[in-house]
Each structure stands twice: as structure tokens, then as C-alpha cells.
C-alpha positions, 0 to 999 in steps of 0.5 A, spaced: 500 500 500 502 506 497 501 513 501 501 520 498 501 526 503 500 533 501 505 538 503 499 543 504 497 539 510 492 534 507 490 528 509 494 521 507 491 518 502 492 510 501 492 506 494 491 499 494 494 493 490 489 489 486 489 482 481 487 484 474 485 479 469 484 480 462 479 476 459 477 474 452 469 473 452 467 467 448 460 467 448 454 472 446 454 478 443 461 480 445 464 474 443 471 475 441 472 482 445 478 482 450 476 486 457 480 487 464 476 485 470 478 485 477 480 478 480 475 476 486 479 470 487 486 467 488 484 461 484 483 464 478 489 462 473 491 463 466 486 459 461 481 459 467 473 459 465 470 465 468 463 468 468 463 476 467 459 482 466 459 485 459 456 491 456 452 496 459 447 491 462 452 487 465 450 481 462 453 475 464 457 472 459 462 466 459 470 468 458 477 465 458 482 468 462 488 470 458 492 474 463 493 475 470 497 481 473 498 480 481 499 485 486 498 491 481 497 498 484 491 501 482 494 508 480 499 504 475 493 501 472 491 504 465 483 503 467 481 507 473 479 502 479 472 505 479 470 503 472 473 496 473 468 490 473 469 484 477 469 477 475 462 474 477 464 466 478 469 461 476 466 456 472 
């Protein structure tokens, strides 16, 4: 966990590390798309099949994990943490 402190006397702010998972959607309207998700389990590995939310309606779709990045600081990840969706289930 990294801390940033304002020299002007502001509050300490913490930034957490997360596991990020890159998933290729393999069914439905979004099949073939590659999307990053927050990992919900340390059991998720490359080639795992997962259920993930896709699109504006967060429709559950099956996907295959193609990459897992462990313990990455949320500030150094290209997608803002507030916009990240989480993996729903390991299949």
C-alpha cells in the first residue's frame, strides 16, 4: 500500500494493490472482445473459465482468462479502479 501526503497539510491518502485479469469473452454478443476485470479470487489462473459482466447491462457472459497481473497498484493501472468490473464466478 502506497501513501501520498500533501505538503499543504492534507490528509494521507492510501492506494491499494489489486489482481487484474484480462479476459477474452467467448460467448454472446461480445464474443471475441478482450476486457480487464478485477480478480475476486486467488484461484483464478491463466486459461481459467470465468463468468463476467459485459456491456452496459452487465450481462453475464462466459470468458477465458488470458492474463493475470498480481499485486498491481491501482494508480499504475491504465483503467481507473472505479470503472473496473469484477469477475462474477469461476466456472
